[in-house]
C-alpha positions as CSV (number, residue, x, y, z in Angstrom):
1,M,-8.2,-71.1,-86.9
2,H,-9.0,-73.3,-84.0
3,A,-7.4,-76.8,-83.8
4,H,-10.3,-78.1,-81.7
5,K,-12.7,-77.5,-84.6
6,L,-11.5,-80.2,-86.9
7,V,-13.4,-83.2,-85.7
8,R,-15.6,-85.6,-87.6
9,P,-18.8,-83.7,-88.5
10,N,-22.1,-85.6,-87.9
11,F,-23.1,-86.7,-91.3
12,Q,-25.4,-89.5,-90.2
13,R,-28.8,-88.0,-90.8
14,M,-30.5,-88.9,-94.1
15,K,-27.6,-90.9,-95.3
16,S,-28.0,-92.3,-98.8
17,T,-26.6,-95.6,-100.1
18,V,-26.5,-94.6,-103.8
19,Q,-23.2,-94.9,-105.6
20,T,-23.1,-91.9,-108.0
21,P,-24.0,-88.2,-107.8
22,E,-26.4,-88.6,-110.6
23,D,-28.3,-91.4,-108.8
24,Y,-28.3,-89.3,-105.6
25,I,-29.9,-86.4,-107.5
26,A,-32.4,-88.6,-109.4
27,G,-33.7,-90.0,-106.1
28,L,-34.7,-86.5,-104.7
29,P,-38.0,-84.8,-104.9
30,P,-38.2,-82.5,-108.0
31,D,-37.8,-79.2,-106.2
32,R,-34.7,-80.6,-104.4
33,Q,-33.4,-82.1,-107.7
34,A,-33.3,-78.7,-109.3
35,A,-31.6,-77.0,-106.4
36,I,-29.0,-79.7,-105.8
37,H,-28.3,-80.0,-109.5
38,Q,-27.7,-76.3,-109.7
39,L,-25.5,-76.2,-106.5
40,R,-23.5,-79.2,-107.8
41,G,-22.9,-77.4,-111.1
42,V,-21.8,-74.2,-109.4
43,I,-19.5,-76.0,-107.1
44,N,-18.0,-78.1,-109.9
45,A,-17.4,-75.0,-112.0
46,S,-15.9,-73.1,-109.1
47,L,-13.7,-75.4,-107.1
48,P,-10.0,-75.1,-107.8
49,A,-8.3,-78.0,-109.7
50,G,-7.4,-81.0,-107.6
51,F,-10.6,-81.6,-105.6
52,E,-12.5,-84.7,-106.7
53,E,-16.2,-85.2,-106.6
54,R,-17.5,-88.5,-105.3
55,M,-20.2,-89.9,-103.0
56,S,-18.9,-89.3,-99.5
57,Y,-20.7,-90.1,-96.2
58,G,-23.9,-90.8,-98.3
59,M,-23.9,-87.3,-99.8
60,L,-22.4,-85.5,-102.7
61,G,-18.8,-84.8,-101.7
62,W,-15.6,-83.1,-102.8
63,V,-12.4,-84.4,-101.4
64,V,-8.6,-84.1,-101.6
65,P,-7.8,-87.4,-103.2
66,H,-5.0,-89.7,-101.8
67,S,-3.0,-88.9,-105.0
68,L,-2.6,-85.3,-103.6
69,Y,-2.7,-86.2,-99.9
70,P,-1.8,-89.8,-99.2
71,A,-2.3,-89.5,-95.5
72,G,-6.1,-89.2,-96.0
73,Y,-8.5,-88.3,-93.3
74,H,-7.1,-88.7,-89.8
75,C,-10.3,-90.3,-88.5
76,S,-10.2,-92.9,-91.3
77,P,-7.0,-92.7,-93.2
78,E,-8.3,-95.1,-95.9
79,L,-10.7,-92.3,-96.8
80,P,-9.6,-89.2,-98.7
81,L,-9.6,-85.9,-96.9
82,P,-13.1,-84.4,-97.0
83,F,-13.6,-80.8,-97.9
84,L,-17.2,-80.1,-99.0
85,N,-20.4,-82.1,-98.9
86,L,-23.9,-81.4,-100.2
87,A,-27.0,-83.2,-99.0
88,S,-30.8,-83.1,-99.1
89,Q,-31.9,-83.5,-95.5
90,K,-35.5,-83.9,-94.2
91,N,-36.2,-80.2,-93.9
92,F,-33.4,-78.4,-95.8
93,I,-30.5,-78.7,-98.1
94,A,-27.2,-78.8,-96.2
95,L,-23.8,-77.6,-97.5
96,Y,-20.9,-78.7,-95.3
97,H,-17.8,-76.7,-96.0
98,M,-14.7,-77.6,-93.9
99,G,-12.9,-74.4,-94.9
100,I,-15.4,-72.2,-93.1
101,Y,-15.3,-74.6,-90.2
102,A,-11.6,-74.1,-89.8
103,D,-10.8,-70.6,-91.1
104,D,-12.3,-67.8,-89.1
105,K,-11.5,-65.2,-91.8
106,L,-13.3,-67.2,-94.5
107,L,-16.2,-67.7,-92.1
108,A,-16.4,-63.9,-91.4
109,W,-16.2,-63.2,-95.2
110,F,-19.0,-65.7,-95.9
111,Q,-21.3,-64.4,-93.1
112,E,-20.9,-60.8,-94.4
113,A,-21.4,-61.7,-98.0
114,Y,-24.4,-63.8,-97.2
115,A,-26.0,-60.9,-95.3
116,Q,-25.6,-58.7,-98.4
117,A,-26.9,-61.4,-100.8
118,I,-29.9,-62.8,-98.9
119,P,-32.4,-60.8,-96.8
120,T,-33.0,-63.5,-94.3
121,K,-30.8,-64.7,-91.4
122,L,-28.1,-67.2,-92.2
123,D,-29.0,-70.6,-90.8
124,M,-25.7,-72.2,-90.0
125,G,-23.9,-74.6,-87.7
126,K,-20.2,-75.0,-87.4
127,S,-19.6,-76.2,-90.9
128,C,-23.2,-76.7,-92.1
129,I,-25.1,-74.0,-94.1
130,R,-28.8,-74.9,-94.2
131,F,-31.1,-73.8,-97.0
132,K,-34.8,-74.3,-96.0
133,R,-36.2,-72.4,-99.0
134,M,-35.0,-73.3,-102.4
135,D,-35.7,-69.8,-103.7
136,R,-33.3,-68.3,-101.2
137,I,-30.1,-70.2,-102.2
138,P,-27.3,-67.8,-103.2
139,F,-25.9,-69.9,-106.0
140,D,-23.3,-67.3,-107.1
141,L,-22.1,-66.8,-103.5
142,I,-21.8,-70.6,-103.0
143,G,-19.7,-70.7,-106.2
144,E,-17.5,-67.9,-104.9
145,L,-17.1,-69.7,-101.5
146,A,-16.1,-72.9,-103.3
147,S,-13.4,-71.0,-105.3
148,K,-11.6,-69.5,-102.2
149,M,-9.6,-72.5,-101.0
150,S,-7.4,-74.8,-103.1
151,P,-6.6,-78.4,-102.1
152,S,-3.1,-77.3,-101.0
153,D,-4.6,-74.5,-98.9
154,W,-7.0,-77.0,-97.3
155,V,-4.3,-79.6,-96.6
156,G,-2.0,-76.9,-95.1
157,M,-4.7,-75.7,-92.8
158,Y,-5.7,-79.2,-91.9
159,E,-2.1,-80.3,-91.1
160,K,-1.4,-77.1,-89.1
161,S,-4.4,-77.8,-86.9
162,F,-3.0,-81.2,-86.0
163,G,0.6,-80.1,-85.7
164,R,1.8,-82.4,-88.5
């Protein structure tokens, strides 16, 4: 894990102003609706207990709520600690997973598992996995990724990176 990695990701592109995940999905083109709906379902079914789904940074988001981590996000303590976001961008669907951003072992596992699941090269930034083709989204793998870190695991990693 690298402490320098945990900075505010750039979530500014294609920011939505809708208030609910259902409204967000309803506003997407049909091919994106189906993919985002399926990804949302897999994530909700796979995330360990304690994460909460909400609109976050204009995207679908899963956070560690203040009830579990009162300190909130260091950049904006009034906000809960972000963990995972899902967005329809102009040319792709983006999955932002802070665990793979901060945990080198989890990142290595995901890169290897992705290479085994999908025949094309992984399109990824520091925390952003980009899916340009809706027929090449490894839904089961995303569910497995979502299951690998609990809220307490994420909080521990987050706090360790800031020396709290």
